[in-house]
N, C-alpha and C positions, 0 to 999 in steps of 0.2 A: 508470367508477369513479375518484375521484381516489384519489391516492397517501396512505398512511399518515401520514408526516412530509412536510411540504411547506414549503420555505422560498423565499420569493417576494420578489426585489429586496433582500435582507437587506445592509444596509450597516452599518459600524461604524466611527466616527472616535475617535480621543483626541485632542482639541485641532486641530492641523492636519495630523495625521498620519492618513491612512485605513489601517486595518487590514484591512477588507473592502470591496470595491468593490461588487459587484452579485452577489450569491450566489442564484442559482436552482438548485434541487435538489428532487428527488423521492425518496422512499424508500418502498418496499412493505412492507407488514406482514409480518413475519417474516425481512426479508431481513438480510443482514451486509455492512454496508457499513463499506470502510476509507478515511479521510482520509489521505492520503499526500503528503509534500511536504517540502521543507528547512525548517530552523528560521525562523521569521518569515514563513512562507508564508501564514498565516491559518487552519491547521487546528485549532488548539487554540482559536483566538478564535472560531470558528464552532462549537465543541463548548460553550464557556462560554456563548454566546449561547442557543444550545438549552436548554442547563441552567438559565438564568436567572441565573447569576452574573454575567454581562454583559447589558446592555440593548443592544438593536440601536437603532441611528441612525434607521434607515429599515427597511422592509420588513415583510414578516409572516410569522410561524412558525406552522403549525397541526399538531396530532396528531388524526388520526380527524376532521378538518374542525373542529376546536375551537381557536380560538386561544389561545396561549400568553402573549399580550403582557401582561396584567394579573395574570399569576399570579407569586407568589413561588417561589423554588426548591424550597421543601418541599410547594408546592401542586400541582406539576407531575407528580406520580408517575413519577418518572425515578430509575433506579437509576445511581450512578456508581462507577467505581472508578478511584482514582488511583493513579499509581506508587509513592506510599510509604505506601498502604493505609490510613493513619490510623485504626489500631485504638486502642481504649481500652486502654492498658497493665495498668488494674487489673481489668477485666472479664475474664472468660472467653471462649473462642470462641464458646460458646452464647450467653451474654450480649451480646457485640458483634453478633452475627447478630439476635439478638432486639430491639435498640436502636429499630431504625426501627418494629418492630410496636409497641414501647411507645410511641414517640411519635405512633402512631396508635391508641391506647387498647386494645390487645390485650391481655387477661390474661395474667398471668405464665405461668401453668400452661399455657395454650394456646400462648402464644407461644414458650415455650423449646421445647415439642413440635415447632412447626414448624420452629424453628430449628434443631433436631438432625437433622429430616428433610431441610432445606437442606444441612446439614453431609454428611450421609451421599451426597446427590446429587453434592457436588463432591470426594468421595473423601476425607473425614474423620470417617468412622464411629468413635467411641471417643475422639474428639479434643476432644468438646463441654467439658470441665472443666478444659483446658489454658488458662494464660495464654499471651498472646502472645509474651513471652520465652521460653517453652518450646516454641516452634514454629520450624521453618525458614521461611526466605523463601518458600518455595515454598508451604508449608502457610498462612503468612499472608496470602500472595495469594488462595488458596482461601476463606479466611475472609472477606476482603474481598468477593470475588465472591459468595459466599453471602449476605452482609449485603444487597448491591445486589439481589438477587434474591428475597430472601424476602417482600417485601411484593407480588410480581407486578407489577412496573413496568411501563408502558406502552413504555417506551423502557430499553435499558442502554446507557450511555456509557462507554466504557474509553480513559482517557488515559493513553498508554503505560504500560500496567499490567505490562509484563513487562521492561520496562527495568533494572530492579535484579537481575535473574536472570541466573545464568551461562547460557552457550549449552545446553548439555543440557538445563537445566531449563526454558529459555525454549521449546524445541523441544516437551518433554512438554506445557507449558501450553499452547501453541497447539493442539494436539490436544485437549486437556481442553475449552478454552473453546469450542470450535468444536462440540464434543460435547453440550456443555450447552445451547450456544443452540439447536442443532437440536432438542434434546428439548423444550425449554420454547417454543420458537418465537418468542422475544422477539426484537422489531426492536433491532437493535445497530448503533451506530457506533463504531468502533474508530480511535483516532489512534495512529499510529506514523510513525517516520522509517524503519523497517526494511522495505526492499523484499521481503526474504523473507517475513516475518510477512504483509505485506499479499497477496504471490501466493498462499499457502498457505491462508490462512484466509477470504478473502473473495468474497461474490457478484459485488461490484462494487469497484472501486477509485476514488475521487475524488482525482485529482492536482491540489493547489494549487501556486499561484505567486504571489506578490506580492499577496495578497489575492483572488486571483481562481482560478476552477475552468478548468484548462486541458483536463481530459477527465474524463468519468465514464463508465466501461465495465468490462465483465467483465475479470478479469485476462489472459486470454490475448490479448484485443484490445487491452488498453494496451500488451501487450508486442510484439505481432506489427504491430498497426495503430495507431500513434501517431498522435495528431490534430495535434500540433504538433512542432516542432524540439525544445523544452523537455522533454517527453514522452520522445521519442526518446532524448534524452542524459540524462535523468534515470533512466530505468528500465532497469535492465540495464547491459550493455556495449554500445556503439555504434560503429560506423564510419560517419561522417556525412561524406560528400563532395560538394562543390559540382560542378555540371554543367549542361549547357544542353541543353534538348530540340532534337534535330534532325529528329526525325520522329515527331510525335505519334501518327499513326494507327497506326505498329507499335512503339510504347513505346520509341524509340530516343532515347539522350543521348549527349552527348560530355563527357566528364570529364577534365581536366588530369592526373589521376592516374591513372586505369584506362583512358583512351583511349575508344573506343565501347562503350556498355554498352546492354545490351538488357533492359527492365526488364520484371518480371511483370505480366501484364495483370489478374490479380485484385486489386481493391482500388485500381487506379490512379485518381488524381484526374484530373478534366477536365485535359488539357494541350493547348498550342499550341505550335506551331514557335517557336523561338529563346526560350522561357520559361527562365527560371533557376530551377533546383530544387536540392533537397538530397536526395541519395540514402543510404538507411540500409539498410547489411548488418549483420546481427548476427554477432560473431565466430564463433559455432558452425557458422554458414552457409559458412564459408570452409573451404578444404582446402588445405594444405602440401605440396607436392613439389619434388622436385629439377629435373623435366622439365615443360614445360606439359602439361595433363592434356587429353586429347582430347575432344572434346564438350562442353566448358564454357570458360567465357570465363576467360582469365589474364592474369594481371600479375605482375610481379618485385619483390621487396622484399629489403633487407638486414635481418637480425635484429640486433635491438638488445639485447634482455632477453628471458629467459625466467622466467616466475613459475610455479614447481611448486606446486600443491595436492594432491599425491598422486595422485588417481584421474584428474586431468586438469591442463592448463597451459595458461597464455596465453602466447602468442609475440607479443612487441612488436616490429614492424619498421618501416621507414619507405621511402616512396617518394617522393624527392625530399624535401620539407618536411612532407609528410604521414605522419603515423602510422598504422599498421594494427595491428589487434589480431586475432589468430586464435587459437580455443580448439581444442585437441587433446586426444586421449587423453594420458594420463600416459605410456604406453609408448611414445609415438612420440616423446617429448623426447629419449631417448637417442641418436637419430640427427640432433639437431639441436645446433647450438652458437651462442653470440654472434658475430656478424662474418660467419657465412654468408649466401651470396646464394641464394634460393630463389624459387620461384613460387608463388604463392595463386590458388586458382581459386574460381569461383562459378557457379551457374546462375540464368536469368533469374527464375525465382521467388523467389530469396533478395532480389531487390533491391526495396526498398520507396521509393516517391517520396513527399517532401513537399514540399508547395507552399508552405509557409508557416514 
């Protein structure tokens, strides 16, 4: 069975600038996929090409095996929510939600009734007659979401819709959007630069860089098994260390910073002796101690900075010129201070090897 949404060899150029190199992606029906990457990486351009606001220079886009190539945006049956919501200020919440049904020649009485049902689904029962200026930012965002869903779109595209909300409201809306998406079963593409949003909401994350897809995988796979150094460095906090394989059969490598390191066997790429690799160790997989920890691999560092987040802290130190980051419980910070020399330790299964 073919994928519901399929991008094959999609390329987009603006004059001599290549915004998208060669995008191949398949999305299953009902899947929640997040496009994640730095500014200018191609994630929003890909979304705009799917929506039809930009035309692909090359390649093919299909939904349910039907090509979108010759369809205008309004003919693609795609719901879109932007960061600025784009509500009509003179229309009530219900009238805003009814608008796409009006464009589809749905009668006003039937359309308003359906709009009110959708407002109830997004938690705005009783707000149908309010104007946008009478709604909070979060409520306006819900109206925009209801408007994008009321005509039962084939796809829902969300372009950084939570960017204008404060932290608490963002977290609340993350939960709400995911709840509504699951209930309706609508295939969703969500664009964000916020890693927390991507990790908490997605079935899969697609990481973009320089107009190309670096990796497309489940959130935990992206975090624990990054395909490239870019993904390892971009997602979460990382300790990335250069090393040379000394015994490929047993997963041993020599690091100028850590000395001899035994790497975890699970998920190791094919290795050869004398191969140059990058070792990835997440800060939360390191432990700090005054003395070396028995049964673990150890190294020593000098603490430069302690960044306290309350329930946890990141201790930043150095071994020679190499910076090392260790995440520790907040209560442990009281025994540490900047300028201290301490040991950090890890186990073999905490070491992930990147061969590119």
